[in-house]
Every structure is written in structure tokens, then in C-alpha cells.
OpenMM code with the backbone's topology and positions (N, CA, C; nanometers):
from openmm import Vec3, app, unit

residues = "MET ARG GLU MET ALA ASN GLY ALA GLY PRO ARG ARG GLY SER THR THR SER ALA ARG PRO HIS PRO ALA GLU PRO LEU VAL SER ALA ALA PRO ALA VAL PRO ASP ASP LEU GLU ARG LEU ALA ARG TRP LEU ASP SER SER ILE ARG LEU PRO GLY GLY LEU ARG ILE GLY VAL ASP GLY LEU ILE GLY LEU ILE PRO GLY PHE GLY ASP VAL ALA GLY ALA LEU LEU SER LEU TYR VAL VAL GLY ARG ALA SER VAL LEU GLY LEU PRO ARG SER VAL LEU ALA ARG MET VAL LEU ASN ILE ALA VAL ASP SER VAL GLY GLY ALA VAL PRO VAL LEU GLY ASP LEU PHE ASP PHE ALA PHE LYS SER ASN GLN ARG ASN ILE ALA LEU LEU ARG ARG SER MET LYS ASP ALA ASP ARG GLU ARG ARG THR SER TRP LEU LEU LEU ALA GLY VAL GLY LEU LEU LEU VAL LEU LEU ALA ALA LEU VAL VAL ALA LEU GLY ILE LEU LEU ALA ARG LEU LEU ALA ALA ALA LEU".split()
positions = [
    Vec3(-8.0495, 1.1540, -2.5761),
    Vec3(-7.9213, 1.1025, -2.6205),
    Vec3(-7.8666, 1.1832, -2.7375),
    Vec3(-7.9584, 1.2436, -2.8138),
    Vec3(-7.9147, 1.3222, -2.9268),
    Vec3(-7.8265, 1.4379, -2.8813),
    Vec3(-7.8542, 1.4959, -2.7626),
    Vec3(-7.7735, 1.6069, -2.7134),
    Vec3(-7.6303, 1.5632, -2.6845),
    Vec3(-7.6137, 1.4422, -2.6299),
    Vec3(-7.4790, 1.3945, -2.5998),
    Vec3(-7.4034, 1.3612, -2.7283),
    Vec3(-7.4735, 1.3128, -2.8268),
    Vec3(-7.4087, 1.2762, -2.9519),
    Vec3(-7.3556, 1.3982, -3.0247),
    Vec3(-7.4279, 1.5099, -3.0148),
    Vec3(-7.3796, 1.6279, -3.0857),
    Vec3(-7.2931, 1.7190, -2.9969),
    Vec3(-7.2518, 1.6680, -2.8785),
    Vec3(-7.1557, 1.7394, -2.7958),
    Vec3(-7.2166, 1.8417, -2.7019),
    Vec3(-7.3469, 1.8434, -2.6833),
    Vec3(-7.4097, 1.9429, -2.5974),
    Vec3(-7.3961, 1.9079, -2.4505),
    Vec3(-7.3583, 1.7834, -2.4172),
    Vec3(-7.3414, 1.7445, -2.2780),
    Vec3(-7.4698, 1.6887, -2.2203),
    Vec3(-7.4664, 1.6427, -2.0955),
    Vec3(-7.5850, 1.5829, -2.0333),
    Vec3(-7.6910, 1.6882, -2.0039),
    Vec3(-7.8165, 1.6423, -2.0096),
    Vec3(-7.9276, 1.7318, -1.9801),
    Vec3(-7.9419, 1.7491, -1.8310),
    Vec3(-8.0129, 1.8527, -1.7924),
    Vec3(-8.0408, 1.8793, -1.6527),
    Vec3(-8.1186, 1.7614, -1.5947),
    Vec3(-8.0766, 1.7160, -1.4724),
    Vec3(-8.1432, 1.6039, -1.4082),
    Vec3(-8.0847, 1.4703, -1.4509),
    Vec3(-7.9869, 1.4691, -1.5366),
    Vec3(-7.9255, 1.3466, -1.5824),
    Vec3(-7.8424, 1.2864, -1.4701),
    Vec3(-7.8263, 1.1553, -1.4706),
    Vec3(-7.7479, 1.0876, -1.3677),
    Vec3(-7.5999, 1.0831, -1.4025),
    Vec3(-7.5613, 1.1325, -1.5174),
    Vec3(-7.4207, 1.1342, -1.5557),
    Vec3(-7.3482, 1.2377, -1.4702),
    Vec3(-7.2354, 1.1964, -1.4097),
    Vec3(-7.1626, 1.2892, -1.3232),
    Vec3(-7.0750, 1.3810, -1.4074),
    Vec3(-7.0602, 1.5014, -1.3598),
    Vec3(-6.9771, 1.5992, -1.4290),
    Vec3(-6.8307, 1.5736, -1.3962),
    Vec3(-6.7435, 1.6031, -1.4896),
    Vec3(-6.5999, 1.5888, -1.4663),
    Vec3(-6.5521, 1.6989, -1.3725),
    Vec3(-6.4495, 1.6676, -1.2894),
    Vec3(-6.3983, 1.7734, -1.2029),
    Vec3(-6.3276, 1.8798, -1.2851),
    Vec3(-6.3278, 1.9979, -1.2318),
    Vec3(-6.2596, 2.1089, -1.2978),
    Vec3(-6.1104, 2.0761, -1.3045),
    Vec3(-6.0427, 2.1066, -1.4165),
    Vec3(-5.9008, 2.0703, -1.4294),
    Vec3(-5.8123, 2.1255, -1.3183),
    Vec3(-5.8482, 2.2352, -1.2567),
    Vec3(-5.7658, 2.2939, -1.1510),
    Vec3(-5.7816, 2.2207, -1.0182),
    Vec3(-5.8884, 2.1411, -1.0030),
    Vec3(-5.9122, 2.0696, -0.8789),
    Vec3(-5.8317, 1.9399, -0.8778),
    Vec3(-5.7549, 1.9129, -0.7711),
    Vec3(-5.6802, 1.7875, -0.7658),
    Vec3(-5.7747, 1.6698, -0.7474),
    Vec3(-5.7451, 1.5577, -0.8130),
    Vec3(-5.8280, 1.4389, -0.7989),
    Vec3(-5.8033, 1.3727, -0.6641),
    Vec3(-5.6790, 1.3755, -0.6168),
    Vec3(-5.6423, 1.3170, -0.4886),
    Vec3(-5.5721, 1.4251, -0.4071),
    Vec3(-5.6064, 1.4336, -0.2792),
    Vec3(-5.5402, 1.5356, -0.1979),
    Vec3(-5.3931, 1.4999, -0.1825),
    Vec3(-5.3098, 1.5998, -0.1904),
    Vec3(-5.1649, 1.5787, -0.1812),
    Vec3(-5.1262, 1.5502, -0.0366),
    Vec3(-5.0223, 1.4684, -0.0190),
    Vec3(-4.9713, 1.4392, 0.1143),
    Vec3(-4.9061, 1.5650, 0.1704),
    Vec3(-4.9074, 1.5804, 0.3026),
    Vec3(-4.8418, 1.6973, 0.3606),
    Vec3(-4.6934, 1.6981, 0.3252),
    Vec3(-4.6406, 1.8158, 0.3085),
    Vec3(-4.4998, 1.8297, 0.2682),
    Vec3(-4.4088, 1.8232, 0.3899),
    Vec3(-4.2862, 1.7792, 0.3661),
    Vec3(-4.1837, 1.7798, 0.4688),
    Vec3(-4.1476, 1.9255, 0.4956),
    Vec3(-4.1405, 1.9667, 0.6213),
    Vec3(-4.1053, 2.1061, 0.6505),
    Vec3(-3.9720, 2.1460, 0.5856),
    Vec3(-3.9708, 2.2660, 0.5292),
    Vec3(-3.8531, 2.3150, 0.4570),
    Vec3(-3.7280, 2.3195, 0.5439),
    Vec3(-3.7416, 2.3543, 0.6722),
    Vec3(-3.6232, 2.3634, 0.7566),
    Vec3(-3.5574, 2.2271, 0.7765),
    Vec3(-3.6367, 2.1202, 0.7789),
    Vec3(-3.5794, 1.9864, 0.7916),
    Vec3(-3.5085, 1.9447, 0.6630),
    Vec3(-3.5691, 1.9796, 0.5487),
    Vec3(-3.5044, 1.9520, 0.4193),
    Vec3(-3.3684, 2.0235, 0.4126),
    Vec3(-3.3673, 2.1509, 0.4516),
    Vec3(-3.2426, 2.2286, 0.4467),
    Vec3(-3.1381, 2.1729, 0.5425),
    Vec3(-3.1796, 2.1356, 0.6638),
    Vec3(-3.0856, 2.0801, 0.7615),
    Vec3(-3.0244, 1.9505, 0.7094),
    Vec3(-3.1059, 1.8619, 0.6545),
    Vec3(-3.0546, 1.7352, 0.6016),
    Vec3(-2.9574, 1.7596, 0.4865),
    Vec3(-2.9909, 1.8523, 0.3994),
    Vec3(-2.9030, 1.8845, 0.2871),
    Vec3(-2.7715, 1.9444, 0.3386),
    Vec3(-2.7795, 2.0341, 0.4367),
    Vec3(-2.6614, 2.0978, 0.4952),
    Vec3(-2.5715, 1.9933, 0.5606),
    Vec3(-2.6309, 1.9004, 0.6354),
    Vec3(-2.5531, 1.7992, 0.7055),
    Vec3(-2.4932, 1.6951, 0.6122),
    Vec3(-2.5626, 1.6606, 0.5043),
    Vec3(-2.5203, 1.5470, 0.4217),
    Vec3(-2.4646, 1.5811, 0.2842),
    Vec3(-2.5016, 1.6933, 0.2247),
    Vec3(-2.4581, 1.7149, 0.0857),
    Vec3(-2.4474, 1.8617, 0.0469),
    Vec3(-2.4076, 1.9464, 0.1373),
    Vec3(-2.4040, 2.0903, 0.1089),
    Vec3(-2.2780, 2.1352, 0.0353),
    Vec3(-2.1758, 2.0522, 0.0318),
    Vec3(-2.0483, 2.0915, -0.0279),
    Vec3(-2.0220, 2.0053, -0.1517),
    Vec3(-2.0073, 2.0720, -0.2661),
    Vec3(-1.9806, 2.0002, -0.3908),
    Vec3(-1.8294, 1.9898, -0.4100),
    Vec3(-1.7844, 1.8673, -0.4355),
    Vec3(-1.6433, 1.8419, -0.4628),
    Vec3(-1.6239, 1.8220, -0.6130),
    Vec3(-1.5013, 1.8334, -0.6608),
    Vec3(-1.4768, 1.8063, -0.8022),
    Vec3(-1.5253, 1.6651, -0.8392),
    Vec3(-1.5830, 1.6531, -0.9557),
    Vec3(-1.6353, 1.5242, -0.9996),
    Vec3(-1.7813, 1.5037, -0.9621),
    Vec3(-1.8433, 1.6044, -0.9035),
    Vec3(-1.9850, 1.5950, -0.8699),
    Vec3(-2.0158, 1.5302, -0.7362),
    Vec3(-1.9140, 1.4831, -0.6663),
    Vec3(-1.9347, 1.4228, -0.5352),
    Vec3(-1.9768, 1.5299, -0.4360),
    Vec3(-2.0743, 1.4965, -0.3506),
    Vec3(-2.1238, 1.5923, -0.2522),
    Vec3(-2.1020, 1.5364, -0.1123),
    Vec3(-2.0510, 1.6206, -0.0246),
    Vec3(-2.0350, 1.5850, 0.1161),
    Vec3(-2.1055, 1.6914, 0.1991),
    Vec3(-2.1219, 1.6616, 0.3263),
    Vec3(-2.1896, 1.7571, 0.4121),
    Vec3(-2.1091, 1.7941, 0.5344),
    Vec3(-2.1650, 1.8839, 0.6098),
    Vec3(-2.1006, 1.9337, 0.7311),
    Vec3(-2.0885, 1.8225, 0.8351),
    Vec3(-2.1815, 1.7276, 0.8367),
    Vec3(-2.1754, 1.6163, 0.9313),
    Vec3(-2.0458, 1.5385, 0.9146),
    Vec3(-2.0054, 1.5132, 0.7911),
    Vec3(-1.8801, 1.4426, 0.7667),
    Vec3(-1.7592, 1.5227, 0.8109),
    Vec3(-1.7650, 1.6543, 0.7904),
    Vec3(-1.6529, 1.7395, 0.8328),
    Vec3(-1.6438, 1.7459, 0.9850),
    Vec3(-1.7589, 1.7590, 1.0509),
    Vec3(-1.7602, 1.7611, 1.1976),
    Vec3(-1.7082, 1.6280, 1.2505),
    Vec3(-1.7423, 1.5198, 1.1807),
    Vec3(-1.6998, 1.3861, 1.2222),
    Vec3(-1.5492, 1.3669, 1.2215),
    Vec3(-1.4768, 1.4545, 1.1532),
    Vec3(-1.3304, 1.4447, 1.1515),
    Vec3(-1.2693, 1.4819, 1.2866),
    Vec3(-1.3449, 1.5518, 1.3706),
    Vec3(-1.2961, 1.5894, 1.5041),
    Vec3(-1.3154, 1.4686, 1.5960),
    Vec3(-1.2069, 1.4073, 1.6433),
    Vec3(-1.2195, 1.2862, 1.7250),
    Vec3(-1.3048, 1.3096, 1.8505),
    Vec3(-1.3926, 1.2126, 1.8769),
    Vec3(-1.4760, 1.2189, 1.9968),
    Vec3(-1.5926, 1.3135, 1.9831),
    Vec3(-1.5668, 1.4402, 1.9739),
    Vec3(-1.6706, 1.5426, 1.9694),
    Vec3(-1.7534, 1.5359, 1.8409),
    Vec3(-1.6892, 1.5123, 1.7286),
    Vec3(-1.7539, 1.5225, 1.5986),
    Vec3(-1.8718, 1.4291, 1.5790),
    Vec3(-1.8532, 1.3021, 1.6125),
    Vec3(-1.9613, 1.2056, 1.5923),
    Vec3(-2.0784, 1.2314, 1.6866),
    Vec3(-2.0489, 1.2744, 1.8084),
    Vec3(-2.1551, 1.3061, 1.9046),
    Vec3(-2.2334, 1.4291, 1.8573),
    Vec3(-2.1633, 1.5318, 1.8126),
    Vec3(-2.2296, 1.6539, 1.7643),
    Vec3(-2.3146, 1.6241, 1.6413),
    Vec3(-2.2617, 1.5436, 1.5496),
    Vec3(-2.3383, 1.5063, 1.4303),
    Vec3(-2.4642, 1.4291, 1.4661),
    Vec3(-2.4520, 1.3371, 1.5632),
    Vec3(-2.5684, 1.2593, 1.6057),
    Vec3(-2.6741, 1.3489, 1.6707),
    Vec3(-2.6308, 1.4441, 1.7513),
    Vec3(-2.7267, 1.5346, 1.8166),
    Vec3(-2.8005, 1.6205, 1.7131),
    Vec3(-2.7284, 1.6700, 1.6135),
    Vec3(-2.7946, 1.7461, 1.5070),
    Vec3(-2.8933, 1.6583, 1.4303),
    Vec3(-2.8558, 1.5347, 1.4072),
    Vec3(-2.9432, 1.4419, 1.3357),
    Vec3(-3.0669, 1.4063, 1.4174),
    Vec3(-3.0509, 1.3983, 1.5484),
    Vec3(-3.1653, 1.3650, 1.6344),
    Vec3(-3.2707, 1.4752, 1.6339),
    Vec3(-3.2335, 1.5958, 1.5973),
    Vec3(-3.3318, 1.7034, 1.5849),
    Vec3(-3.4377, 1.6664, 1.4807),
    Vec3(-3.3949, 1.6063, 1.3700),
    Vec3(-3.4888, 1.5644, 1.2653),
    Vec3(-3.5856, 1.4606, 1.3218),
    Vec3(-3.5342, 1.3674, 1.4014),
    Vec3(-3.6196, 1.2641, 1.4603),
    Vec3(-3.7190, 1.3270, 1.5581),
    Vec3(-3.6724, 1.4224, 1.6372),
    Vec3(-3.7615, 1.4905, 1.7307),
    Vec3(-3.8748, 1.5623, 1.6590),
    Vec3(-3.8416, 1.6311, 1.5516),
    Vec3(-3.9454, 1.6995, 1.4736),
    Vec3(-4.0390, 1.5993, 1.4070),
    Vec3(-3.9847, 1.4862, 1.3621),
    Vec3(-4.0685, 1.3828, 1.3008),
    Vec3(-4.1665, 1.3270, 1.4033),
    Vec3(-4.1231, 1.3163, 1.5273),
    Vec3(-4.2112, 1.2697, 1.6342),
    Vec3(-4.3259, 1.3680, 1.6556),
    Vec3(-4.2945, 1.4967, 1.6552),
    Vec3(-4.3975, 1.5994, 1.6720),
    Vec3(-4.4974, 1.5957, 1.5543),
    Vec3(-4.4479, 1.5604, 1.4360),
    Vec3(-4.5350, 1.5506, 1.3185),
    Vec3(-4.6234, 1.4264, 1.3223),
    Vec3(-4.5989, 1.3357, 1.4185),
    Vec3(-4.6858, 1.2209, 1.4378),
    Vec3(-4.6443, 1.0945, 1.3646),
    Vec3(-4.5174, 1.0799, 1.3313),
    Vec3(-4.4726, 0.9581, 1.2648),
    Vec3(-4.4843, 0.8390, 1.3589),
    Vec3(-4.5123, 0.7212, 1.3045),
    Vec3(-4.5223, 0.6005, 1.3881),
    Vec3(-4.3896, 0.5699, 1.4576),
    Vec3(-4.3979, 0.5063, 1.5731),
    Vec3(-4.2783, 0.4747, 1.6512),
    Vec3(-4.1801, 0.3879, 1.5732),
    Vec3(-4.2332, 0.2958, 1.4933),
    Vec3(-4.1439, 0.2080, 1.4172),
    Vec3(-4.0605, 0.2878, 1.3178),
    Vec3(-4.1194, 0.3895, 1.2574),
    Vec3(-4.0451, 0.4733, 1.1632),
    Vec3(-3.9431, 0.5576, 1.2392),
    Vec3(-3.9814, 0.6099, 1.3545),
    Vec3(-3.8878, 0.6863, 1.4372),
    Vec3(-3.7697, 0.5988, 1.4803),
    Vec3(-3.7989, 0.4738, 1.5172),
    Vec3(-3.6914, 0.3817, 1.5567),
    Vec3(-3.5987, 0.3549, 1.4387),
    Vec3(-3.6548, 0.3447, 1.3202),
    Vec3(-3.5726, 0.3232, 1.2009),
    Vec3(-3.4841, 0.4452, 1.1729),
    Vec3(-3.5375, 0.5635, 1.1983),
    Vec3(-3.4583, 0.6853, 1.1817),
    Vec3(-3.3424, 0.6872, 1.2810),
    Vec3(-3.3698, 0.6491, 1.4050),
    Vec3(-3.2643, 0.6430, 1.5065),
    Vec3(-3.1608, 0.5381, 1.4674),
    Vec3(-3.2052, 0.4266, 1.4099),
    Vec3(-3.1124, 0.3242, 1.3630),
    Vec3(-3.0198, 0.3805, 1.2547),
    Vec3(-3.0729, 0.4605, 1.1631),
    Vec3(-2.9891, 0.5244, 1.0612),
    Vec3(-2.8817, 0.6124, 1.1262),
    Vec3(-2.9206, 0.6876, 1.2276),
    Vec3(-2.8261, 0.7754, 1.2967),
    Vec3(-2.7212, 0.6920, 1.3705),
    Vec3(-2.7651, 0.5811, 1.4331),
    Vec3(-2.6712, 0.4945, 1.5055),
    Vec3(-2.5694, 0.4328, 1.4094),
    Vec3(-2.6163, 0.3865, 1.2940),
    Vec3(-2.5246, 0.3286, 1.1943),
    Vec3(-2.4248, 0.4344, 1.1493),
    Vec3(-2.4723, 0.5557, 1.1250),
    Vec3(-2.3843, 0.6651, 1.0832),
    Vec3(-2.2827, 0.6976, 1.1920),
    Vec3(-2.3270, 0.7032, 1.3159),
    Vec3(-2.2381, 0.7397, 1.4266),
    Vec3(-2.1365, 0.6310, 1.4570),
    Vec3(-2.1809, 0.5065, 1.4632),
    Vec3(-2.0902, 0.3962, 1.4935),
    Vec3(-1.9927, 0.3754, 1.3775),
    Vec3(-2.0443, 0.3801, 1.2554),
    Vec3(-1.9565, 0.3666, 1.1391),
    Vec3(-1.8565, 0.4800, 1.1308),
    Vec3(-1.8994, 0.6008, 1.1643),
    Vec3(-1.8109, 0.7170, 1.1603),
    Vec3(-1.7066, 0.7177, 1.2700),
    Vec3(-1.7274, 0.6403, 1.3762),
    Vec3(-1.6328, 0.6378, 1.4883),
    Vec3(-1.5092, 0.5544, 1.4588),
    Vec3(-1.5131, 0.4718, 1.3550),
    Vec3(-1.3966, 0.3906, 1.3186),
    Vec3(-1.2899, 0.4833, 1.2608),
    Vec3(-1.1689, 0.4771, 1.3105),
    Vec3(-1.0646, 0.5678, 1.2597),
    Vec3(-1.0427, 0.5518, 1.1087),
    Vec3(-1.0237, 0.6606, 1.0417),
    Vec3(-0.9949, 0.6779, 0.8986),
    Vec3(-1.1069, 0.6246, 0.8096),
    Vec3(-1.1307, 0.4942, 0.8066),
    Vec3(-1.2373, 0.4400, 0.7211),
    Vec3(-1.3737, 0.4920, 0.7646),
    Vec3(-1.3901, 0.5155, 0.8936),
    Vec3(-1.5163, 0.5680, 0.9437),
    Vec3(-1.5468, 0.7065, 0.8904),
    Vec3(-1.4441, 0.7857, 0.8710),
    Vec3(-1.4642, 0.9195, 0.8153),
    Vec3(-1.5136, 0.9104, 0.6714),
    Vec3(-1.4580, 0.8185, 0.5950),
    Vec3(-1.5064, 0.7971, 0.4582),
    Vec3(-1.6507, 0.7475, 0.4597),
    Vec3(-1.6802, 0.6554, 0.5529),
    Vec3(-1.8164, 0.6046, 0.5678),
    Vec3(-1.9121, 0.7187, 0.6025),
    Vec3(-1.8679, 0.8070, 0.6908),
    Vec3(-1.9506, 0.9199, 0.7343),
    Vec3(-1.9874, 1.0110, 0.6171),
    Vec3(-1.8948, 1.0283, 0.5228),
    Vec3(-1.9244, 1.1091, 0.4042),
    Vec3(-2.0219, 1.0379, 0.3110),
    Vec3(-2.0138, 0.9057, 0.3051),
    Vec3(-2.0947, 0.8299, 0.2099),
    Vec3(-2.2338, 0.7956, 0.2625),
    Vec3(-2.2473, 0.7619, 0.3900),
    Vec3(-2.3761, 0.7201, 0.4469),
    Vec3(-2.4516, 0.8447, 0.4905),
    Vec3(-2.5468, 0.8854, 0.4134),
    Vec3(-2.6191, 1.0108, 0.4359),
    Vec3(-2.7466, 0.9832, 0.5170),
    Vec3(-2.7280, 0.9674, 0.6485),
    Vec3(-2.8395, 0.9283, 0.7346),
    Vec3(-2.9504, 1.0330, 0.7387),
    Vec3(-2.9161, 1.1594, 0.7327),
    Vec3(-3.0189, 1.2630, 0.7407),
    Vec3(-3.1070, 1.2643, 0.6159),
    Vec3(-3.0467, 1.2472, 0.5004),
    Vec3(-3.1264, 1.2414, 0.3785),
    Vec3(-3.2085, 1.1126, 0.3734),
    Vec3(-3.1549, 1.0039, 0.4278),
    Vec3(-3.2330, 0.8805, 0.4387),
    Vec3(-3.3542, 0.9043, 0.5298),
    Vec3(-3.3319, 0.9758, 0.6397),
    Vec3(-3.4409, 1.0020, 0.7332),
    Vec3(-3.5461, 1.0947, 0.6735),
    Vec3(-3.5055, 1.1913, 0.5939),
    Vec3(-3.6025, 1.2782, 0.5275),
    Vec3(-3.6845, 1.1969, 0.4272),
    Vec3(-3.6195, 1.1038, 0.3568),
    Vec3(-3.6928, 1.0170, 0.2643),
    Vec3(-3.7931, 0.9296, 0.3406),
    Vec3(-3.7524, 0.8775, 0.4571),
    Vec3(-3.8456, 0.8019, 0.5419),
    Vec3(-3.9620, 0.8894, 0.5859),
    Vec3(-3.9321, 1.0099, 0.6268),
    Vec3(-4.0353, 1.1044, 0.6691),
    Vec3(-4.1333, 1.1309, 0.5555),
    Vec3(-4.0804, 1.1551, 0.4374),
    Vec3(-4.1646, 1.1823, 0.3205),
    Vec3(-4.2548, 1.0623, 0.2883),
    Vec3(-4.1952, 0.9421, 0.2854),
    Vec3(-4.2747, 0.8223, 0.2540),
    Vec3(-4.3789, 0.7960, 0.3622),
    Vec3(-4.3423, 0.8198, 0.4873),
    Vec3(-4.4360, 0.7956, 0.5958),
    Vec3(-4.5521, 0.8945, 0.5935),
    Vec3(-4.5244, 1.0180, 0.5544),
    Vec3(-4.6315, 1.1171, 0.5449),
    Vec3(-4.7250, 1.0839, 0.4283),
    Vec3(-4.6713, 1.0173, 0.3278),
    Vec3(-4.7517, 0.9800, 0.2110),
    Vec3(-4.8347, 0.8547, 0.2398),
    Vec3(-4.7734, 0.7529, 0.3005),
    Vec3(-4.8422, 0.6265, 0.3272),
    Vec3(-4.7890, 0.5689, 0.4589),
    Vec3(-4.8451, 0.6156, 0.5687),
    Vec3(-4.7943, 0.5800, 0.7022),
    Vec3(-4.8067, 0.4308, 0.7299),
    Vec3(-4.9160, 0.3681, 0.6895),
    Vec3(-4.9347, 0.2256, 0.7188),
    Vec3(-4.8301, 0.1393, 0.6499),
    Vec3(-4.8053, 0.1677, 0.5246),
    Vec3(-4.7054, 0.0899, 0.4499),
    Vec3(-4.5666, 0.1085, 0.5110),
    Vec3(-4.5303, 0.2322, 0.5426),
    Vec3(-4.3975, 0.2589, 0.5981),
    Vec3(-4.3847, 0.1994, 0.7378),
    Vec3(-4.4946, 0.1960, 0.8130),
    Vec3(-4.4922, 0.1355, 0.9473),
    Vec3(-4.4615, -0.0140, 0.9353),
    Vec3(-4.5299, -0.0824, 0.8422),
    Vec3(-4.5055, -0.2260, 0.8226),
    Vec3(-4.3614, -0.2523, 0.7781),
    Vec3(-4.3147, -0.1742, 0.6810),
    Vec3(-4.1781, -0.1903, 0.6315),
    Vec3(-4.0770, -0.1686, 0.7437),
    Vec3(-4.0999, -0.0660, 0.8252),
    Vec3(-4.0075, -0.0361, 0.9347),
    Vec3(-4.0065, -0.1472, 1.0375),
    Vec3(-4.1256, -0.2014, 1.0724),
    Vec3(-4.1291, -0.3104, 1.1700),
    Vec3(-4.0540, -0.4317, 1.1176),
    Vec3(-4.0703, -0.4636, 0.9888),
    Vec3(-3.9988, -0.5772, 0.9312),
    Vec3(-3.8472, -0.5555, 0.9367),
    Vec3(-3.8042, -0.4364, 0.9010),
    Vec3(-3.6605, -0.4062, 0.9048),
    Vec3(-3.6082, -0.4123, 1.0476),
    Vec3(-3.6810, -0.3537, 1.1416),
    Vec3(-3.6368, -0.3545, 1.2811),
    Vec3(-3.6347, -0.4965, 1.3377),
    Vec3(-3.7315, -0.5795, 1.2999),
    Vec3(-3.7321, -0.7194, 1.3438),
    Vec3(-3.6108, -0.7923, 1.2880),
    Vec3(-3.5771, -0.7661, 1.1624),
    Vec3(-3.4583, -0.8273, 1.1022),
    Vec3(-3.3308, -0.7839, 1.1715),
    Vec3(-3.3200, -0.6557, 1.2033),
    Vec3(-3.2017, -0.6056, 1.2739),
    Vec3(-3.1956, -0.6668, 1.4138),
    Vec3(-3.3101, -0.6758, 1.4806),
    Vec3(-3.3139, -0.7374, 1.6137),
    Vec3(-3.2697, -0.8824, 1.6091),
    Vec3(-3.3166, -0.9564, 1.5097),
    Vec3(-3.2760, -1.0959, 1.4938),
    Vec3(-3.1264, -1.1055, 1.4664),
    Vec3(-3.0761, -1.0184, 1.3835),
    Vec3(-2.9332, -1.0160, 1.3538),
    Vec3(-2.8514, -0.9882, 1.4802),
    Vec3(-2.8984, -0.8953, 1.5632),
    Vec3(-2.8279, -0.8645, 1.6881),
    Vec3(-2.8311, -0.9828, 1.7856),
    Vec3(-2.9435, -1.0526, 1.7916),
    Vec3(-2.9530, -1.1711, 1.8785),
    Vec3(-2.8562, -1.2790, 1.8298),
    Vec3(-2.8524, -1.2995, 1.6983),
    Vec3(-2.7598, -1.3987, 1.6425),
    Vec3(-2.6146, -1.3589, 1.6678),
    Vec3(-2.5852, -1.2306, 1.6545),
    Vec3(-2.4496, -1.1817, 1.6810),
    Vec3(-2.4130, -1.2015, 1.8281),
    Vec3(-2.5065, -1.1726, 1.9179),
    Vec3(-2.4815, -1.1926, 2.0612),
    Vec3(-2.4599, -1.3412, 2.0911),
    Vec3(-2.5388, -1.4286, 2.0279),
    Vec3(-2.5221, -1.5726, 2.0476),
    Vec3(-2.3851, -1.6183, 1.9972),
    Vec3(-2.3403, -1.5618, 1.8857),
    Vec3(-2.2083, -1.5947, 1.8322),
    Vec3(-2.0976, -1.5508, 1.9282),
    Vec3(-2.1113, -1.4320, 1.9853),
    Vec3(-2.0115, -1.3821, 2.0810),
    Vec3(-2.0081, -1.4717, 2.2044),
    Vec3(-2.1247, -1.5113, 2.2538),
    Vec3(-2.1300, -1.5997, 2.3713),
    Vec3(-2.0672, -1.7348, 2.3371),
    Vec3(-2.1014, -1.7904, 2.2207),
    Vec3(-2.0457, -1.9202, 2.1811),
    Vec3(-1.8933, -1.9129, 2.1674),
    Vec3(-1.8435, -1.8059, 2.1074),
    Vec3(-1.6986, -1.7891, 2.0951),
    Vec3(-1.6332, -1.7720, 2.2315),
    Vec3(-1.6990, -1.7023, 2.3230),
    Vec3(-1.6477, -1.6859, 2.4594),
    Vec3(-1.6389, -1.8188, 2.5315),
    Vec3(-1.7414, -1.9022, 2.5166),
    Vec3(-1.7405, -2.0350, 2.5804),
    Vec3(-1.6295, -2.1211, 2.5204),
    Vec3(-1.6167, -2.1171, 2.3877),
    Vec3(-1.5112, -2.1928, 2.3206),
    Vec3(-1.3732, -2.1475, 2.3674),
    Vec3(-1.3529, -2.0178, 2.3769),
    Vec3(-1.2250, -1.9637, 2.4226),
    Vec3(-1.1978, -2.0044, 2.5678),
    Vec3(-1.2992, -1.9999, 2.6525),
    Vec3(-1.2834, -2.0399, 2.7935),
    Vec3(-1.2457, -2.1870, 2.8028),
    Vec3(-1.3069, -2.2733, 2.7206),
    Vec3(-1.2736, -2.4174, 2.7226),
    Vec3(-1.1309, -2.4410, 2.6744),
    Vec3(-1.0916, -2.3674, 2.5699),
    Vec3(-0.9545, -2.3824, 2.5196),
    Vec3(-0.8523, -2.3391, 2.6236),
    Vec3(-0.8800, -2.2289, 2.6929),
    Vec3(-0.7891, -2.1830, 2.7990),
    Vec3(-0.7845, -2.2811, 2.9157),
    Vec3(-0.9009, -2.3367, 2.9514),
    Vec3(-0.9063, -2.4317, 3.0614),
    Vec3(-0.8299, -2.5604, 3.0250),
    Vec3(-0.8401, -2.6017, 2.9007),
    Vec3(-0.7701, -2.7240, 2.8567),
    Vec3(-0.6191, -2.7005, 2.8506),
    Vec3(-0.5780, -2.5788, 2.8198),
    Vec3(-0.4362, -2.5481, 2.8095),
    Vec3(-0.3697, -2.5397, 2.9462),
    Vec3(-0.4448, -2.5118, 3.0496),
    Vec3(-0.3876, -2.4995, 3.1839),
    Vec3(-0.3865, -2.6305, 3.2459),
] * unit.nanometer
topology = app.Topology()
chain = topology.addChain("A")
for resn in residues:
    res = topology.addResidue(resn, chain)
    for name in ("N", "CA", "C"):
        topology.addAtom(name, app.Element.getBySymbol(name[0]), res)
């Protein structure tokens, strides 16, 4: 013990473990998102700086072309999902990525306001963030994605039930009026 007290360190055969070398990482780093996907997402969502620091991307500009623009933007965005699938992301995370693209495409299809929405809702950067989180902790992101998808599914069922109920109400009102 005298050796440890005067700073000489543990003796040979001691059960005290040595500290790792400072250059050695304590925890292995998660795999990085491929650079080409990062660049594509940045190009599509925030490659153009506007006065005031606002950033827009090519996806929003393409979306200004009626009909063609939203379809082309969605196809470019689906490339990220395809690559994420090859990287082995869970299906629930892939479905969530597709949901982001669907929200962007449907929101962008609304005349005038949809174009503003298309500039603001950065689905590709959201998908890269999902990809990054999933590569870091796939189980946690899988659970989160399933919960979100279940909530969206429930919302869609409720919306469909509301449409059916309104249709029945409208049919009864028309039948009573005749």
C-alpha cells in the first residue's frame, strides 16, 4: 500500500485494474450517417440562405412547379429511405420516414400555402435525424416510431369514422328534405 500512497501505482499481480489509455474511446461510437445522405438532405431542405438567416432548399423550389414538383421532391426524398433500408433501419423507423415525406408532399400540394409549408417542413432533415438516432439506439427509436405510427393510425381511423358519420348525417338530411 505504501507504493500507492507515494504515487508509484499498483504492484505487479495486483487486482487493481489499469485505466484505459486516454486515446482509447470508453464507448464505441455509433456508425455515422453516410455523407452523401447528409448532403442530399441539406441540398433538398436548406441549401439556399435567404436574407434574415432563413434557409430553404431545392425541394421547396421544385415544389413550386404544379404537379411535377411535389412528385419529384418525394422521389428524391424516397432515396434517403431506400438507403436507410439498406443500412438496416427497423421497419417502424422507415415507415415514420415515409410518413414525413407524405406529410411534406400532401402539405406541399395545397396551392400557395402548401408552398410555404414545403419550405418550412424539412422532411429530409427530419429523416436524417431519425436515421442518426436509430443508428445510435435502434431499440429506443423503434419503440418511439411504433408509438407515433399507432397514434397516427388511430387518428386516421377516427377521421374516417368522422367522415362516415358526416356522410350518414348528410344522407339523412337529404332524405328528409325530399
